[in-house]
C-alpha positions in Angstrom: -13.2 23.2 -0.6 -10.3 21.3 -2.2 -8.4 23.1 -4.9 -6.9 20.4 -7.1 -5.1 21.7 -10.2 -3.8 19.7 -13.1 -1.2 20.1 -15.8 -3.8 19.9 -18.6 -7.5 20.1 -18.9 -8.4 17.6 -21.6 -8.6 13.9 -20.4 -5.7 11.8 -21.7 -5.8 8.1 -22.5 -2.6 7.6 -20.6 -0.6 9.6 -18.0 3.1 9.0 -17.3 4.2 9.8 -13.7 7.9 10.5 -12.9 7.4 12.9 -9.9 7.0 12.3 -6.2 5.5 14.0 -3.2 7.5 15.1 -0.2 5.8 12.1 1.6 2.7 14.2 2.4 -0.7 13.5 0.8 -2.3 16.9 0.4 -5.7 17.2 -1.2 -4.9 20.8 -2.1 -1.7 20.0 -3.9 -1.6 19.9 -7.8 -2.5 16.6 -9.5 -1.3 15.2 -12.8 -3.7 14.5 -15.6 -6.6 14.2 -15.9 -6.5 10.7 -17.2 -9.7 9.6 -18.9 -12.2 7.2 -17.2 -10.8 3.8 -18.4 -7.4 5.2 -19.1 -3.9 4.1 -18.1 -1.4 5.4 -15.5 2.3 4.4 -16.0 4.7 5.3 -13.2 8.2 4.9 -12.0 8.2 4.3 -8.2 10.8 4.4 -5.5 11.4 2.4 -2.4 9.2 3.1 0.6 10.1 2.6 4.2 13.9 2.5 4.9 15.2 5.0 2.3 12.6 7.7 3.2 12.9 6.8 6.9 16.6 7.9 6.9 15.9 11.0 4.8 14.8 13.6 7.4 13.4 16.1 4.9 10.6 13.7 3.9 7.5 14.1 6.0 5.8 10.7 6.0 8.1 7.7 6.0 7.6 6.9 2.3 8.1 8.7 -1.0 5.0 8.1 -3.2 4.1 9.3 -6.7 2.4 12.5 -7.5 -1.4 11.8 -7.5 -3.3 11.6 -10.8 -6.7 13.1 -11.4 -9.3 10.6 -12.9 -11.9 12.3 -15.1 -15.4 11.9 -13.7 -14.4 10.8 -10.2 -16.4 12.6 -7.5 -16.4 12.2 -3.7 -18.6 9.3 -2.8 -17.5 7.3 -5.9 -14.9 4.6 -6.1 -12.1 4.0 -8.6 -11.5 0.4 -9.9 -7.7 0.0 -10.4 -6.7 -3.0 -12.5 -3.0 -3.7 -11.8 -1.6 -4.5 -15.1 2.2 -4.7 -14.3 4.6 -4.3 -11.4 8.2 -4.7 -12.4 11.2 -4.4 -10.0 14.1 -2.3 -11.4 16.4 -2.2 -8.3 19.5 -4.4 -8.5 19.7 -4.7 -4.7 18.0 -3.4 -1.5 18.5 -3.5 2.2 16.1 -3.8 5.1 15.7 -5.0 8.7 14.0 -4.7 12.0 14.3 -1.1 13.4 14.6 0.9 16.5 14.2 4.7 17.0 17.0 6.4 18.9 16.0 9.0 21.4 16.2 12.7 20.4 15.9 12.4 16.7 12.3 13.3 16.2 9.4 15.5 17.3 7.0 12.8 18.5 7.1 10.6 15.4 10.3 9.5 13.6 8.4 8.8 10.4 6.8 12.2 10.2 9.0 14.8 12.1 12.7 13.9 12.1 15.0 16.4 13.8 18.7 17.0 14.3 19.3 17.0 18.1 22.3 19.3 17.7 20.9 22.2 15.8 17.3 21.3 16.7 16.0 21.6 13.2 13.0 19.6 12.2 13.1 18.2 8.7 16.7 19.1 8.2 18.5 18.9 4.9 21.0 16.1 5.0 23.6 14.3 2.8 25.4 11.0 2.7 28.9 10.9 3.9 30.6 7.5 4.0 28.7 4.2 4.7 27.1 2.7 7.8 24.4 3.8 10.2 26.0 7.2 10.8 26.3 8.1 7.1 23.4 10.6 7.0 24.7 14.0 8.1 23.0 17.2 8.8 23.9 19.9 6.1 23.8 22.6 8.8 25.9 21.2 11.6 27.4 18.0 10.3 25.9 15.8 13.0 24.7 12.3 12.1 20.9 12.3 12.0 19.3 8.9 12.4 15.6 8.8 13.3 15.9 5.1 12.7 18.6 2.4 13.2 18.6 -1.2 11.9 18.8 -3.6 14.8 19.1 -6.7 12.7 19.2 -6.4 8.9 20.3 -7.6 5.5 21.4 -6.6 2.1 19.9 -8.6 -0.8 20.8 -8.7 -4.5 18.4 -9.9 -7.2 19.0 -12.0 -10.3 18.6 -10.6 -13.8 15.1 -12.1 -14.2 14.0 -10.7 -10.9 12.8 -14.1 -9.7 15.1 -14.8 -6.8 17.5 -13.0 -4.5 20.3 -13.8 -2.1 21.4 -11.9 1.0 25.1 -10.9 0.9 28.2 -10.9 3.1 29.5 -7.8 5.0 32.2 -7.3 2.3 29.6 -7.4 -0.5 27.2 -5.2 1.4 29.9 -2.5 1.9 30.8 -2.7 -1.8 27.2 -2.0 -2.7 26.9 0.7 0.0 29.6 2.7 -1.9 27.4 3.0 -5.0 23.9 3.0 -3.3 22.1 5.1 -6.0 23.2 2.7 -8.8 22.2 -0.5 -7.0 18.9 1.0 -5.7 18.1 2.3 -9.3 16.4 5.3 -7.9 14.4 7.4 -10.5 16.0 10.8 -11.1 13.3 12.8 -9.3 13.7 10.9 -6.0 15.2 12.7 -3.0 15.7 9.8 -0.6 19.0 8.5 0.7 19.3 4.8 -0.4 19.2 2.5 2.7 21.9 0.4 0.9 24.4 3.0 2.4 23.8 1.4 5.8 25.3 -1.9 4.6 23.5 -4.3 7.0 24.6 -7.9 6.6 23.4 -9.9 9.6 22.1 -13.0 7.7 24.3 -13.7 4.6 23.6 -16.5 2.2 19.8 -16.6 2.6 17.9 -17.3 -0.7 14.5 -15.4 -1.2 11.7 -15.6 -3.8 10.5 -12.5 -5.5 6.8 -11.8 -5.6 6.5 -8.0 -6.1 3.5 -6.0 -5.1 2.6 -2.4 -4.1 2.5 -1.5 -0.4 0.9 1.8 -1.3 -1.9 2.1 -3.8 -5.0 4.2 -3.5 -6.6 7.6 -3.5 -5.8 10.9 -1.9 -7.2 11.6 1.6 -9.4 14.6 2.0 -7.1 16.2 4.7 -3.3 16.4 4.6 -1.9 13.1 5.9 1.7 11.8 5.8 1.7 9.0 3.3 2.7 6.1 5.5 0.0 7.1 7.9 -2.9 6.9 5.5 -4.3 3.9 7.3 -6.0 3.2 10.6 -2.9 1.7 12.3 -0.1 4.1 11.4 -2.6 6.9 11.3 -3.3 6.5 15.0 0.1 8.0 15.7 -1.2 11.3 14.3 -3.9 11.6 17.0 -2.8 14.2 19.5 0.8 14.3 18.0 3.1 17.2 18.9 4.0 18.0 15.2 2.0 20.1 12.7 0.2 17.1 11.1 -1.7 16.1 14.3 -5.3 15.3 13.8 -8.2 13.9 15.9 -9.4 10.3 15.8 -12.6 11.6 14.1 -10.7 13.4 11.4 -8.6 10.3 10.7 -11.7 8.2 10.3 -13.3 10.8 8.0 -10.4 11.6 5.8 -8.1 8.6 5.4 -8.5 6.3 2.3 -6.3 3.4 3.6 -3.9 3.5 0.6 -1.1 2.2 2.8 -2.1 -1.5 3.1 1.1 -3.6 2.7 -1.2 -6.5 1.5 0.8 -8.8 -0.7 -2.2 -9.7 -2.9 -2.1 -6.1 -4.3 0.0 -7.4 -7.2 -0.3 -7.8 -11.0 -3.7 -9.2 -12.1 -5.6 -8.0 -9.0 -8.4 -5.4 -9.1 -8.5 -2.9 -6.2 -11.5 -0.6 -5.6 -10.5 2.6 -3.8 -12.8 5.1 -2.2 -12.9 8.6 -3.6 -12.8 11.4 -1.1 -11.6 14.3 -3.2 -12.6 15.4 -6.7 -10.6 13.4 -9.3 -9.6 10.8 -6.7 -5.9 11.4 -6.9 -4.5 8.0 -7.6 -1.0 7.5 -6.1 1.3 4.6 -5.5 4.7 3.5 -4.2 6.3 1.4 -1.5 6.9 -1.5 -4.0 8.0 -4.7 -2.2 10.1 -7.4 -3.8 8.2 -9.9 -1.5 6.7 -10.0 2.0 5.2 -12.6 4.3 1.7 -11.8 5.7 1.9 -9.4 8.6 5.2 -7.8 7.6 6.2 -8.8 11.1 9.8 -7.4 11.0 8.1 -4.0 10.4 9.8 -3.7 7.0 10.6 -5.8 4.0 12.5 -5.6 0.7 11.6 -2.2 -0.6 12.5 -1.6 -4.3 12.2 0.8 -7.1 10.1 -0.3 -10.1 7.7 0.4 -12.9 3.9 0.1 -12.6 1.1 0.1 -15.1 -2.5 0.6 -13.9 -5.9 0.9 -15.7 -8.5 3.0 -13.8 -12.3 3.1 -14.0 -14.8 5.2 -12.0 -17.4 3.2 -10.0 -20.3 5.6 -9.2 -21.9 5.7 -5.7 -19.4 3.5 -4.0 -21.0 2.6 -0.6 -18.1 2.3 1.8 -15.1 4.4 3.0 -12.3 1.9 2.4 -10.8 -0.4 -0.2 -12.1 -3.6 -1.7 -9.9 -6.1 -3.4 -10.5 -8.8 -5.9 -7.3 -10.9 -5.6 -5.9 -13.4 -8.0 -7.5 -16.8 -7.7 -4.3 -18.3 -6.3 -4.2 -15.6 -3.6 -7.6 -16.4 -2.2 -7.9 -18.5 1.0 -9.0 -22.1 0.1 -12.5 -21.7 1.5 -13.1 -18.4 -0.4 -12.3 -19.8 -3.9 -15.2 -20.1 -6.4 -16.8 -23.5 -6.5 -16.0 -25.7 -9.4 -18.8 -27.0 -11.7 -18.5 -30.4 -10.1 -18.8 -29.0 -6.6 -21.8 -26.9 -7.6 -23.6 -29.9 -9.2 -23.0 -31.9 -6.0 -24.4 -29.0 -3.9 -27.5 -28.6 -6.1 -28.3 -32.4 -5.9 -27.9 -32.2 -2.1 -30.1 -29.1 -1.8 -32.8 -30.7 -3.9 -32.7 -33.8 -1.8 -33.6 -31.6 1.1 -36.4 -29.7 -0.7 -34.5 -26.7 -1.9 -34.6 -25.7 -5.5 -32.1 -22.8 -5.5 -28.7 -22.1 -4.0 -26.8 -18.8 -4.0 -24.6 -17.6 -6.8 -21.4 -16.7 -4.9 -18.2 -14.7 -5.7 -15.0 -13.9 -3.8 -14.5 -10.5 -2.4 -11.9 -9.1 0.1 -12.8 -6.1 2.2 -10.0 -4.2 3.8 -10.1 -3.1 7.5 -7.7 -0.9 9.3 -7.4 0.4 12.9 -4.8 0.9 15.7 -4.7 -2.8 16.6 -5.7 -6.1 15.0 -9.0 -6.7 16.9 -10.2 -3.2 16.0 -9.1 -3.6 12.4 -11.1 -6.9 12.2 -14.2 -5.0 13.5 -13.6 -2.3 11.0 -13.4 -4.8 8.1 -16.5 -6.7 9.3 -18.5 -3.4 9.5 -17.4 -2.3 6.1 -18.2 -5.8 4.6 -21.7 -5.7 6.3 -22.4 -2.2 4.8 -21.1 -3.2 1.3 -23.2 -6.4 1.2 -26.2 -5.0 3.1 -26.1 -7.7 5.8 -25.5 -7.8 9.5 -22.1 -8.1 11.0 -23.0 -11.5 12.6 -23.9 -12.8 9.1 -20.6 -11.6 7.7 -18.8 -13.3 10.6 -20.6 -16.6 9.7 -19.9 -16.3 6.0 -16.2 -15.4 6.6 -15.9 -18.5 8.8 -17.5 -21.1 6.6 -16.6 -19.5 3.2 -13.6 -17.4 3.8 -11.0 -16.1 6.2 -9.6 -13.1 8.1 -6.1 -12.4 6.6 -3.4 -10.2 8.0 -1.9 -7.6 5.7 0.3 -5.7 8.2 0.7 -5.7 12.0 -0.5 -3.9 14.0 -3.7 -3.3 12.2 -4.5 -4.0 8.5 -6.6 -7.0 7.7 -8.7 -8.5 4.9 -12.2 -9.9 5.4 -12.3 -12.4 2.5 -15.4 -14.4 1.8 -17.7 -15.8 -0.9 -20.4 -13.2 -1.1 -23.8 -13.4 -2.8 -23.2 -12.1 -6.3 -26.5 -10.3 -6.3 -25.3 -8.2 -3.4 -22.1 -7.3 -5.4 -24.3 -6.4 -8.4 -26.3 -4.1 -6.2 -23.3 -1.9 -5.5 -21.8 -2.1 -9.0 -19.0 -4.6 -8.2 -20.4 -7.8 -9.6 -18.9 -7.6 -13.0 -15.4 -7.1 -11.5 -15.9 -10.5 -9.7 -17.1 -12.1 -12.9 -14.1 -10.7 -14.8 -11.6 -11.7 -12.2 -12.8 -15.3 -11.6 -14.3 -16.1 -15.0 -17.8 -16.6 -13.5 -20.5 -17.5 -15.9 -23.8 -16.5 -14.4 
């Protein structure tokens, strides 16, 4: 039985989150709150990926917020999360494609970093100088680097947080000497800013900012390192040589797929997350300034920021993974709601062929995750079929003519996005979210 505890017992209209986990999502750890059903969560978040990846004491590759207990949420329910605001506070960040040098981990550099000199797993470290040897073991002074940047960049953002520019070696090294200032890390964060590495392989590149949350969801029902709370990264836990090893069956049962890296999880979207522990345990982090579908470099522009969410319990949620109602502009063209003119044309056509009724349809995006892309697609199709009470072949057909398979992250996070019968969404308590999001009048 899980033993969640909270800082207070009376549900509050809003909960402010300033603390972080040690990168482990533990259902038995204390939660903040409770926040009332329909209440607001406001949080300061820290960069995911690179900063935590070079901070060996962290046990999951990210640094996410302490989970919040939602009043009335029970296992088997869902929690609807309306993303009200995502604001970047970092002045600069750094990122790039990675490699993992031999000897610096126990099986998994994200989860079990080690110092090869004193053989300590999760060693305490400090920054000393700049560059890729700047993280030093407190105990022996050795450079500890479970990850290196093979090809990378440092990028600065304008005051409006609309555009950025990658900088020169000289500018990157100037930033690297004040990494905490430019990363704008919240006080409770323990990560080393990746800015200290000062990568500068592609100076002078302009980028757009389009911030979203790479991590947003509910607490798994078994301790899981935060970046591995999904079917692709989670596969690395199966049979692993470190203490967080689990079986494939345990991963499927307990994960909640909170680590999605789907760029549509941004302000204005509505995410429905499965509840697997009492109170749900809403957590977030890994804010990205922008990312192309697939996050094909393995990492993107991770930033600190502020987030505002509104949460609402959905009773008797039928599937074990997330559902997303993206912004209209983030939907694939074929999955967008039909206009009044298009519907009128379709109705006339149907009548000319002896049909008096056509379906009321609404967009929905069902998340699938697995160790590889094909398996993730299968997972998403199966979840969509269960959610909508139809066969997988029918989902395949509908996603082909009225939707798309979209890639969140390689190697294995996808979206099955389609126009679904609104009556099927109503049957599982999600129809009104579609009506709200797409201004449907039915």
